[in-house]
PAZAPA-4460 file (N, C-alpha, C; in steps of 0.05 Angstrom, whole numbers, plus 32768, in hexadecimal, padded with zeros to 4 digits):
% residues 241
    n_x    n_y    n_z   ca_x   ca_y   ca_z    c_x    c_y    c_z   seq   type   mol
   7D95   8275   7721   7DB1   8271   7717   7DC2   827C   7728     1      M     A
   7DD8   8276   7734   7DE7   8286   7744   7DF8   8298   7736     2      N     A
   7DFE   82AC   7744   7E0C   82C8   7735   7E29   82C3   7744     3      S     A
   7E3C   82D0   7738   7E55   82CC   773D   7E57   82E0   775B     4      L     A
   7E46   82F3   7762   7E4C   82FB   777B   7E44   82E8   7794     5      K     A
   7E38   82D4   778F   7E30   82C0   77A2   7E4F   82AC   77AC     6      S     A
   7E5E   82B1   7795   7E76   82A1   779F   7E86   82B4   77AE     7      I     A
   7E87   82CD   77B2   7E99   82D9   77C6   7E8F   82D4   77E2     8      K     A
   7E77   82D2   77E6   7E6C   82C5   7806   7E77   82A8   780B     9      E     A
   7E6F   829A   77F2   7E7A   8279   77F8   7E99   827A   77FF    10      S     A
   7EA8   8286   77E8   7EC3   827C   77EE   7ED4   828D   780B    11      W     A
   7EC3   82A7   7815   7EC9   82B0   782B   7EC3   82A2   7845    12      A     A
   7EB0   828B   7841   7EA7   8277   7851   7EB7   8260   7853    13      K     A
   7ECA   8260   7841   7ED9   824A   783E   7ECE   8232   7830    14      G     A
   7EBB   8237   781B   7EAA   8227   780D   7EAF   8229   77EC    15      K     A
   7EBE   8212   77E7   7EC9   8215   77C8   7EB1   8218   77B5    16      P     A
   7EB0   8214   779C   7E9E   8216   7788   7EA3   81FD   7770    17      I     A
   7E8F   81F8   7766   7E97   81E4   774E   7E93   81F3   7735    18      L     A
   7EA6   81F0   7722   7EA1   81FD   7704   7EAB   81E9   76EF    19      L     A
   7E97   81E9   76DF   7E9D   81D9   76C5   7EA7   81EC   76AE    20      F     A
   7EB4   81E2   769D   7EBF   81F3   7686   7EAF   81F5   7672    21      D     A
   7EAD   81DE   7661   7E9F   81DF   764B   7E9E   81C4   7640    22      A     A
   7E87   81B7   762D   7E8A   8199   7625   7E9E   819E   760E    23      E     A
   7EA4   81B0   7603   7EB9   81B2   75EC   7ED1   81B6   75F3    24      D     A
   7ED7   81B4   760B   7EF5   81B9   7614   7EFC   81A3   7627    25      R     A
   7F03   81A5   763F   7F0A   818E   7654   7EF5   817C   7658    26      E     A
   7EDC   818E   765F   7EC2   8182   7661   7EC1   8174   7680    27      G     A
   7ED1   8187   7694   7ED3   817B   76B1   7ECA   8196   76C4    28      E     A
   7EC7   818A   76DA   7EBC   8199   76EC   7ED9   8197   7708    29      V     A
   7EDB   81B2   770C   7EF0   81B6   7721   7EE4   81C1   7737    30      D     A
   7EEE   81B7   7750   7EE9   81C9   7768   7EFC   81DC   776F    31      I     A
   7EF2   81F1   7776   7F0E   8209   7778   7EFF   821C   778C    32      M     A
   7F16   822D   7795   7F15   8240   77AB   7F2B   8255   77A8    33      I     A
   7F26   826C   77AC   7F3D   8282   77AD   7F54   827C   77C1    34      A     A
   7F68   827C   77B6   7F7B   826A   77C8   7F83   827C   77E4    35      S     A
   7F7E   8295   77E3   7F7A   82A4   77FE   7F6C   8295   7811    36      E     A
   7F58   8287   780B   7F45   8277   781D   7F4C   8258   7822    37      F     A
   7F63   8250   7819   7F68   8238   781D   7F68   822D   7838    38      M     A
   7F5F   820F   783D   7F67   8207   7857   7F70   81E8   7853    39      T     A
   7F7A   81DC   7868   7F7B   81BC   7869   7F69   81B1   785D    40      P     A
   7F50   81BB   786F   7F37   81AA   7865   7F2B   81AD   784A    41      R     A
   7F31   81BF   783C   7F2B   81BF   781D   7F3E   81B5   780D    42      I     A
   7F58   81B3   7815   7F6A   81A2   7807   7F60   8183   7811    43      I     A
   7F58   817C   7827   7F4D   815E   7829   7F39   815A   7815    44      A     A
   7F27   816E   7817   7F0D   8169   7803   7F13   8165   77E7    45      Q     A
   7F21   8172   77DC   7F2B   8175   77C0   7F3A   8159   77B9    46      M     A
   7F4B   8150   77CB   7F58   8135   77C6   7F46   811C   77C9    47      R     A
   7F35   811F   77E0   7F21   810F   77E3   7F0C   810A   77CD    48      I     A
   7EFC   8122   77CD   7EE6   811C   77BF   7EE4   8126   77A1    49      D     A
   7F03   8135   7798   7EFF   813E   777B   7F14   812A   776F    50      A     A
   7F2E   8128   777B   7F43   810E   7775   7F57   8117   775D    51      G     A
   7F53   8131   7754   7F63   8138   7738   7F7B   8145   7747    52      G     A
   7F86   8157   7736   7FA1   8164   773F   7F95   817D   774F    53      L     A
   7FA6   8187   7764   7FA1   819C   7771   7FB4   81B3   7766    54      I     A
   7FAD   81C4   775C   7FBA   81D8   774C   7FB6   81F5   7757    55      C     A
   7FC8   8205   7757   7FC1   8223   775D   7FC4   8235   774B    56      C     A
   7FB3   8242   773D   7FB2   8253   7725   7FB8   826D   772B    57      A     A
   7FC5   827B   771C   7FD3   8295   7726   7FCF   82A6   7707    58      M     A
   7FC6   82C2   770C   7FC1   82D3   76F5   7FDC   82D5   76E4    59      S     A
   7FDA   82DE   76CE   7FF6   82E3   76BE   8004   82F8   76CD    60      S     A
   7FF5   830F   76D3   8007   8326   76E1   8011   831E   76FA    61      K     A
   8003   8310   7705   800E   8303   7725   8028   82F4   771D    62      Y     A
   8021   82E4   770E   803D   82D1   7700   804F   82E7   76F6    63      C     A
   804B   82F6   76E8   8064   8306   76DB   8070   8319   76F7    64      D     A
   8063   8320   7709   806E   832C   771D   8087   831E   772C    65      A     A
   807E   8303   772D   8093   82F0   773C   80A8   82E0   7726    66      V     A
   80A4   82E6   770D   80B0   82D8   76FA   80AF   82BC   76F3    67      G     A
   8094   82B4   76F4   808A   8299   76F9   8089   8291   76DA    68      L     A
   8096   827B   76C8   8092   8278   76AE   807E   8262   76AA    69      P     A
   8074   825C   7690   8069   8245   768C   807A   822D   768B    70      F     A
   806F   8213   7694   8082   81FB   7694   808A   81F8   7679    71      L     A
   8080   81F5   7664   8088   81F3   764C   809F   8205   7641    72      T     A
   809F   8221   7649   80B2   8230   7647   80D3   8226   7652    73      D     A
   80CF   821A   766B   80E2   8210   767A   80EC   81FA   7664    74      I     A
   80DC   81E7   7665   80E2   81D2   7651   80EF   81DA   7632    75      F     A
   80E7   81EC   762B   80F0   81F7   7616   8110   81FF   761B    76      Q     A
   8112   8212   762F   812B   8218   7634   8144   8202   7636    77      A     A
   8138   81EE   7642   8149   81D1   764B   8149   81C2   762F    78      A     A
   813D   81C5   761C   8139   81B3   7608   8158   81AC   75FB    79      S     A
   8163   81C0   75F8   8182   81BC   75ED   8192   81A9   75FE    80      T     A
   818F   81A8   7616   819E   8194   7625   8190   817C   7628    81      K     A
   8177   817B   762D   816A   815E   7631   8158   815B   7614    82      Y     A
   8166   8147   7607   8158   8143   75E8   813A   813A   75E8    83      Q     A
   812E   8129   7600   8116   8122   75F9   8105   813A   75FE    84      I     A
   8104   814C   7606   80F7   8166   760D   80E5   816C   75F3    85      L     A
   80F7   8177   75D8   80E9   817F   75C5   80D4   816F   75B6    86      P     A
   80D8   814E   75B7   80C4   813F   75AE   80AD   813D   75BD    87      D     A
   80B2   8140   75D7   809A   813E   75EC   808B   815B   75E7    88      L     A
   8098   816E   75DE   8083   8186   75DE   8079   8188   75C4    89      L     A
   807C   817D   75B6   8070   817B   759B   8054   8178   759F    90      E     A
   8049   8165   75AE   8030   815D   75B8   801C   8174   75C5    91      H     A
   800B   8180   75B7   7FFA   818E   75BE   7FE5   8185   75D0    92      G     A
   7FD0   8197   75DD   7FBE   818E   75EE   7FA1   8189   75D9    93      L     A
   7F95   8173   75DD   7F7C   8173   75CD   7F64   8182   75D0    94      P     A
   7F63   8195   75E6   7F4F   81A8   75EB   7F56   81C4   75E6    95      Y     A
   7F6A   81CC   75D7   7F70   81E7   75D3   7F8A   81F3   75E0    96      G     A
   7F8E   820E   75E8   7FA3   821B   75E8   7FB2   820E   75FE    97      A     A
   7FD5   8217   75FD   7FE6   8209   760C   7FE2   8209   762A    98      R     A
   7FF1   81F2   7637   7FEE   81EB   7654   7FF2   8202   7667    99      S     A
   7FE2   820A   7679   7FE6   821B   768B   7FFA   8215   76A0   100      A     A
   8007   8201   769E   8015   81F7   76B5   8035   820A   76B9   101      F     A
   8038   820E   76D0   8054   821A   76DC   8060   8203   76EC   102      S     A
   8075   8209   76FA   807D   81F5   770B   806E   81EF   7727   103      F     A
   8078   81E3   7735   806B   81D5   774F   8080   81E3   7768   104      A     A
   806D   81EC   7777   8080   81FD   7794   8075   81EC   77AE   105      I     A
   8085   81EF   77C2   8080   81EA   77DD   8085   8204   77EA   106      N     A
   807C   820A   7801   8080   821E   781C   8098   8219   7826   107      H     A
   80A9   8227   7827   80BE   8224   7835   80C0   8218   7851   108      V     A
   80A5   821F   785F   80A2   8214   7876   8098   81F9   787A   109      N     A
   8090   81EE   785F   8080   81D4   7860   8094   81B9   785F   110      S     A
   808A   81A6   786B   809D   818C   7870   80A2   817C   7853   111      F     A
   808F   816B   784A   808D   815F   7832   8086   816B   781E   112      T     A
   8072   817D   7825   8061   818D   7812   804B   8186   780A   113      G     A
   8042   8168   780F   802C   815B   7803   8016   815A   7818   114      I     A
   8011   815B   7831   8001   8157   7845   7FEA   8173   7842   115      T     A
   7FD3   8168   784D   7FC1   817E   784A   7FCB   8199   7856   116      D     A
   7FD7   8196   786D   7FDD   81B3   7875   7FF8   81C1   7867   117      I     A
   8007   81B1   785D   801D   81BB   784E   8018   81C6   7835   118      D     A
   7FFF   81BA   7825   7FFB   81C6   780B   7FE7   81DE   7810   119      R     A
   7FD7   81DB   7824   7FC6   81F5   7830   7FDD   820D   783B   120      S     A
   7FEF   8207   7844   8003   821C   784C   800E   8229   7835   121      M     A
   8017   8217   7820   8024   8223   7804   800A   8230   77F9   122      T     A
   7FF6   822A   77F4   7FE0   8237   77E5   7FD7   824F   77F0   123      I     A
   7FD4   824E   7809   7FC8   8267   781C   7FDF   8281   7817   124      K     A
   7FF9   8273   7814   8011   8289   7811   800B   8293   77FA   125      E     A
   8007   8285   77E4   8003   828E   77C8   7FEC   82A8   77C5   126      V     A
   7FDB   82A2   77D7   7FBF   82AF   77D7   7FC7   82C9   77E7   127      G     A
   7FD5   82CB   77FA   7FE0   82E0   780C   7FF1   82F0   77FD   128      E     A
   8000   82E6   77EE   8013   82F8   77DC   8006   8304   77C6   129      I     A
   7FF2   82F6   77BD   7FDC   82FF   77A6   7FCD   8319   77B2   130      G     A
   7FC7   8318   77CD   7FBD   8330   77D6   7FCF   8349   77D4   131      K     A
   7FEB   8343   77E1   7FFC   8359   77D8   8001   8363   77C4   132      T     A
   8002   834D   77AE   8002   835A   7793   7FEA   836E   7788   133      F     A
   7FD6   8363   7791   7FBF   8378   778F   7FC0   838F   7796   134      L     A
   7FCF   8395   77AF   7FD6   83AB   77BB   7FEF   83C0   77A8   135      E     A
   7FF5   83B2   7792   800D   83C0   7783   8027   83C0   778B   136      G     A
   802E   83AC   77A3   8047   83AA   77AE   8055   8395   779F   137      K     A
   8071   8397   779F   8084   8388   7794   8085   836C   77A3   138      D     A
   807E   8358   7795   807A   833D   77A7   8096   8328   77A1   139      I     A
   80A8   832E   778D   80B7   8318   7789   80CC   830F   779B   140      R     A
   80D5   831F   77AF   80E6   8316   77C2   80D1   8301   77D5   141      E     A
   80C0   8311   77DA   80AA   8302   77ED   80A5   82E6   77E3   142      Q     A
   809C   82E2   77C9   809B   82C9   77BD   80B3   82B2   77C2   143      Y     A
   80C8   82C0   77BB   80E0   82B0   77B8   80E8   82A7   77D3   144      K     A
   80E1   82B9   77EA   80E8   82B2   780B   80D4   829B   7812   145      R     A
   80BC   8299   7804   80A5   828C   780E   80A6   8272   7800   146      S     A
   80B3   8264   77EB   80AB   824C   77DE   80C8   8242   77D9   147      F     A
   80C8   8225   77D1   80DA   8219   77C8   80CE   8206   77B1   148      R     A
   80E5   81FC   779E   80DE   81EE   7787   80F1   81D3   778D   149      I     A
   80EB   81BB   777F   80D0   81B3   7775   80BC   81AE   778E   150      P     A
   80A7   81B3   7789   8090   81B1   779B   8076   819E   7794   151      G     A
   8065   81A0   77A8   804E   818D   77A2   8031   819F   779D   152      H     A
   8037   81BC   7799   801E   81C6   7790   8025   81CE   7771   153      V     A
   8017   81C6   7759   801C   81CF   7745   8014   81E9   773D   154      P     A
   8024   81FE   7732   8018   8219   772E   800C   821C   770F   155      L     A
   7FF8   822B   770B   7FEB   822D   76EE   7FEC   824D   76E9   156      L     A
   7FF7   824C   76D1   7FFB   826E   76C7   7FE0   8277   76B8   157      R     A
   7FD4   8287   76C1   7FBA   8291   76B4   7FC5   829F   7696   158      G     A
   7FB6   829C   7680   7FBB   82AC   7669   7FB7   82CB   7669   159      A     A
   7FCA   82D5   7658   7FC5   82EE   7656   7FA3   82F6   764C   160      N     A
   7F97   8308   7656   7F81   8317   764B   7F6C   8304   7655   161      N     A
   7F71   82EB   766B   7F5F   82D3   7672   7F4C   82CB   7658   162      L     A
   7F31   82D0   765C   7F21   82C5   764B   7F22   82C9   762D   163      L     A
   7F31   82E2   7625   7F38   82E6   760C   7F4B   82D7   75FA   164      K     A
   7F5A   82C8   7614   7F72   82B2   7606   7F6E   8296   760D   165      S     A
   7F5C   828E   7622   7F5D   8272   7628   7F43   8271   7635   166      R     A
   7F36   825E   7634   7F1A   8256   764A   7F23   823E   7656   167      L     A
   7F38   8239   7667   7F39   8228   7679   7F31   8229   7693   168      G     A
   7F34   8217   76A5   7F2C   821B   76BF   7F3A   8231   76CD   169      H     A
   7F58   8231   76C7   7F66   8245   76D4   7F5B   8261   76CA   170      T     A
   7F54   8268   76AD   7F4B   8284   76A8   7F31   8289   76B8   171      E     A
   7F1B   8271   76B3   7F04   827A   76C0   7F04   827D   76DE   172      L     A
   7F13   8274   76EA   7F16   8277   7709   7F23   8294   770E   173      S     A
   7F39   8298   76FC   7F46   82B4   7702   7F30   82CA   76FA   174      L     A
   7F21   82C5   76E1   7F12   82DA   76DC   7EF8   82DC   76F5   175      A     A
   7EF5   82CC   7704   7EE4   82D0   771E   7EEE   82DD   772F   176      I     A
   7F09   82D7   7734   7F16   82EC   7747   7F18   830D   773F   177      C     A
   7F1B   830F   7725   7F1D   8327   7716   7F00   8336   771E   178      E     A
   7EEC   832A   7716   7ECF   8335   771B   7EC9   8338   773A   179      V     A
   7ED1   832A   774D   7ECA   832A   7765   7EE0   833C   7779   180      L     A
   7EFB   833E   776D   7F0F   8351   777B   7F20   833C   778A   181      G     A
   7F20   8322   7788   7F33   8314   7799   7F51   8312   778E   182      F     A
   7F66   830D   779F   7F7E   8305   7793   7F7C   82F3   777F   183      A     A
   7F91   82FC   7767   7F8E   82EA   774D   7F97   82CD   774F   184      P     A
   7F8D   82BB   7760   7F97   82A1   7765   7F81   8294   7773   185      T     A
   7F7C   8279   7763   7F66   8269   776B   7F73   8250   7769   186      V     A
   7F6B   823A   7779   7F76   8220   777E   7F5F   820B   7772   187      T     A
   7F62   81F8   7768   7F4C   81E6   7759   7F5B   81CA   775A   188      M     A
   7F46   81B6   7750   7F49   81A2   7750   7F34   818F   7740   189      C     A
   7F38   8181   772A   7F26   8170   771B   7F16   815E   7729   190      E     A
   7EFC   815E   7726   7EEC   8146   7734   7EEB   8130   7723   191      M     A
   7EF6   811C   772F   7EFC   80FC   7720   7EE1   80ED   7728   192      M     A
   7EDC   80D9   7716   7EC6   80C3   771C   7ED3   80A7   771A   193      D     A
   7ED6   809D   7738   7EE6   8083   773F   7ED4   806C   772B   194      A     A
   7EBF   8071   772B   7EAC   805C   771D   7EB3   805B   7702   195      K     A
   7EAD   806B   76F0   7EB3   8071   76D9   7ED1   8071   76CC   196      S     A
   7EE1   8079   76DD   7EFF   8084   76D5   7F04   8098   76C4   197      G     A
   7EEF   80A9   76C1   7EEE   80C3   76B1   7EEA   80DC   76C7   198      K     A
   7EE3   80F3   76B6   7EDC   8107   76CE   7EC1   8109   76D6   199      A     A
   7EBD   8112   76EA   7EA6   8110   76F8   7E8F   8121   76E7   200      L     A
   7E76   8110   76E1   7E62   811B   76CA   7E54   8138   76DC   201      S     A
   7E4B   814A   76CB   7E44   8161   76D2   7E2C   8157   76E2   202      V     A
   7E17   8145   76DE   7E02   813C   76F0   7E0A   8136   770B   203      P     A
   7E1F   8124   7711   7E25   811B   7724   7E36   8133   7734   204      E     A
   7E43   8145   772D   7E53   815A   7736   7E39   816E   7742   205      A     A
   7E26   8173   772F   7E0D   8184   773F   7E04   8177   7756   206      K     A
   7E06   815A   7756   7DFA   814D   7772   7E08   8154   7784   207      K     A
   7E29   8152   7781   7E3B   8154   7794   7E39   8171   77A1   208      Y     A
   7E38   8184   778F   7E32   81A0   7795   7E13   81A4   77A7   209      A     A
   7E01   819C   779E   7DE9   819B   77B3   7DED   818E   77CC   210      E     A
   7DFC   8177   77CB   7DFD   8169   77E5   7E0E   817A   77F9   211      K     A
   7E20   8187   77F3   7E36   818E   7801   7E34   81B1   7803   212      H     A
   7E1D   81B8   77F6   7E10   81D5   77F7   7E23   81E6   77E9   213      D     A
   7E2F   81DD   77D0   7E43   81F1   77C3   7E36   81FC   77AC   214      L     A
   7E43   8210   77A0   7E38   821F   7788   7E44   820D   7774   215      L     A
   7E35   820D   775E   7E3D   81FF   7745   7E3A   8218   772D   216      Y     A
   7E4D   8218   771B   7E4A   822D   7702   7E59   821B   76ED   217      F     A
   7E4F   8229   76D4   7E61   821F   76BE   7E69   8236   76AE   218      N     A
   7E82   822E   769F   7E8D   8242   768F   7E80   825B   7688   219      G     A
   7E69   8257   7678   7E5B   826C   766A   7E4E   827F   767B   220      E     A
   7E4A   827A   7696   7E43   8289   76AC   7E5C   829E   76B1   221      Q     A
   7E72   828E   76B6   7E8D   82A2   76B7   7E93   82B6   76A7   222      I     A
   7E91   82AA   768B   7E93   82B7   7673   7E7F   82D0   7676   223      I     A
   7E69   82CF   7676   7E55   82E7   7675   7E5B   82F8   768F   224      Q     A
   7E60   82EF   76A3   7E64   8303   76B9   7E7E   8314   76B5   225      A     A
   7E96   8304   76AD   7EA9   8313   76A7   7EA8   8326   7691   226      W     A
   7E9B   8322   767B   7E94   832B   7662   7E85   834B   766E   227      C     A
   7E73   8345   767F   7E63   835F   768C   7E71   836C   769D   228      D     A
   7E88   8362   76AA   7E99   836F   76BB   7EAC   8384   76AB   229      F     A
   7EB8   8378   7694   7EC8   8385   7684   7EBD   8396   7670   230      K     A
   7EA5   8394   766D   7E96   83A9   765E   7E9F   839A   763F   231      Q     A
   7EA0   8385   7639   7EA8   8377   761C   7E96   836D   7611   232      I     A
   7E95   8367   75FE   7E7D   8356   75EB   7E90   8337   75EC   233      N     A
   7E7D   8323   75E6   7E88   8302   75EE   7E91   82FE   75D4   234      Q     A
   7E91   830B   75C2   7E9E   8309   75A7   7EBE   830B   75AD   235      S     A
   7EC8   8316   75C0   7EDD   831A   75C2   7EEC   8302   75D8   236      E     A
   7ED9   82EF   75DE   7EE4   82D9   75EC   7EEE   82C3   75D9   237      I     A
   7F03   82B4   75E4   7F12   82A1   75D4   7EFD   828B   75D1   238      F     A
   7EFB   8282   75B9   7EED   8266   75B1   7EF9   8259   759D   239      R     A
   7EFF   823F   75A2   7F08   822A   7593   7EF7   822F   7576   240      R     A
   7F09   8229   7566   7EFA   8225   7546   7F01   820E   7539   241      T     A
***
């Protein structure tokens, strides 16, 4: 079985990993890589081979450092002006806690923002600023200078306390970063199946991983590694009841 330490070498080589969350959650496999290692080739791989939504996750502390809100909070603030919003906000998710979505950005030097080069540029900069954040430096002005909205890279805000609060791909991926010491931002894309019209099955995802020499993990492996790193008991991990 692969260990989390193997991810460090894989990502540094520009090779994403595959991560399955859980049967009782989304039940999906995402392909992902730390944002600091993003390239146009990986964007192409995600959109062609995975086909889901390419999103960039950031830890709650990173988000706080730049003032990045949840998208639902923006909608709540705007709901007094736009009367349709409160009704739409009433509908929760069928698989657990609130959505991790924030707004979407483009790099200021991008053109349309949607090309492989443009999206890679945007995501790579999120990763580079994330490394500056790890150094304890103020990053808000750098972030404001680097991006514009609206854009083509949806941002995901990780939950406070990560796996103690939520077990989405967002939190699982950021837990990997915490264990391995990467900047707290990961870019991911759900793997879809054009034949069934559903998410790619685990057996098919494992075949893809083997064919492309990529590491495959499940959520429980990440949970165990993160608990060991934090020296906490798995009873402290968020579980749906």
